[in-house]
N, C-alpha and C positions, 0 to 999 in steps of 0.2 A: 644265201639265205640260209646262212648260218649250220647247216647241217655237216658240212664237212670243213675241217680246220684247216686253214691255209698252212701252208708247207711251201719252204723254197723249193719242189720239184714232188710232182703226184709220182707215187710209186705202182707203177702201173701192176708190178708181176707180184705184189704184196697179195698175201693172203687176208681176207674177212673174216673175224671171225664171227660166230652168231650173236654173241652179247653186243659186238660192233654193230650189225646188221641191225639189230632190235635198237638201241640208239638213235641210227640213222634214220629207220622208218617214225619213231614216235616223234622227232626232231621234224620230220617231214608232214607229220600230223599235227605239227604245232601245237605238241603236246608234251614240251618239255619241261615247259615250268610247273606241271603236276608232277614227273618224272622223280625232279629234282631232289624231292623231300624221299629220300630212298629208307628211311626210316618207320615209313609208315606202312610201307609194303610186307609181306611175309611170301616168301617162295619156298613152295611145297615140293621140290624136285628133290630126287635123291641125292641129286649133286650139288645141292644148292650151296654147299660148303667151298666148295671149288669158284663160286662162280666171284668176280672183283665185285666188293660193295657199291661201287661207283657206278656199276652198271644196274642194279638190284629195281629200281624202278621201272625203268626203260623194259628191261625182260618183262617184269611182273606185267605191264600195260600191253606189250604187243604178244604176249601168250595169251593176259586175257581176253585182248580182242580177236583172237584168232589170226594172225599175223606170221607168227611162228610158232611152230609144235612143238612138244616134247617129245622124247624120243624114248620110249619104253622108260616112264615116269623122269629120265634126266634130261635136263634142257642142253648140254654140251656144249658150255659155253665158250670154250676155247678151241671148238671143232671148227674147220674152214665152211662155210656157204657152200655149198656144190651148186652147179647150174640147176637142179631141179630146185632146191630149196628156194633160189632166187626168182626162179620161174612161179613157183608155186606162192611165194610170200609176195610178187610184184602185183600178182591177179588180185591177190585179198587185198594187199593195201591200195591197188586202184580204186575197188568198189569203196574201201572204208573211206579214201578222200571224198566220194564222190556224196558217200549217204553222210557226211559230217559235212559236207560243204566247204571244205577246206581250202581258203582260198590260195592258191599259189598260183602265180604268174609263169610260167616257162617258157617265156618269148619274151624279146626284148624290142 
């Protein structure tokens, strides 16, 4: 589906950062063609300068859609996604998929 890049081995013990999760969420919603134009987005987080520019569009969209919240006006892009973050964001993402009628088939 193009959400996760193929690799020789999937790193089960690797942490997932908030900026990576934003990218995955937006790709799942099939909005990556919009997110890749990172120069049109402005991030108003106090820690915006610490965000990898490659994730700017993904973070702007994920935050703007309410999928991933800021934490006291910081995005904390390199912070690991907690199970609580993942649970809340997954429910929000499922709602966004349903509302936007994203055509994703998760069966073969």
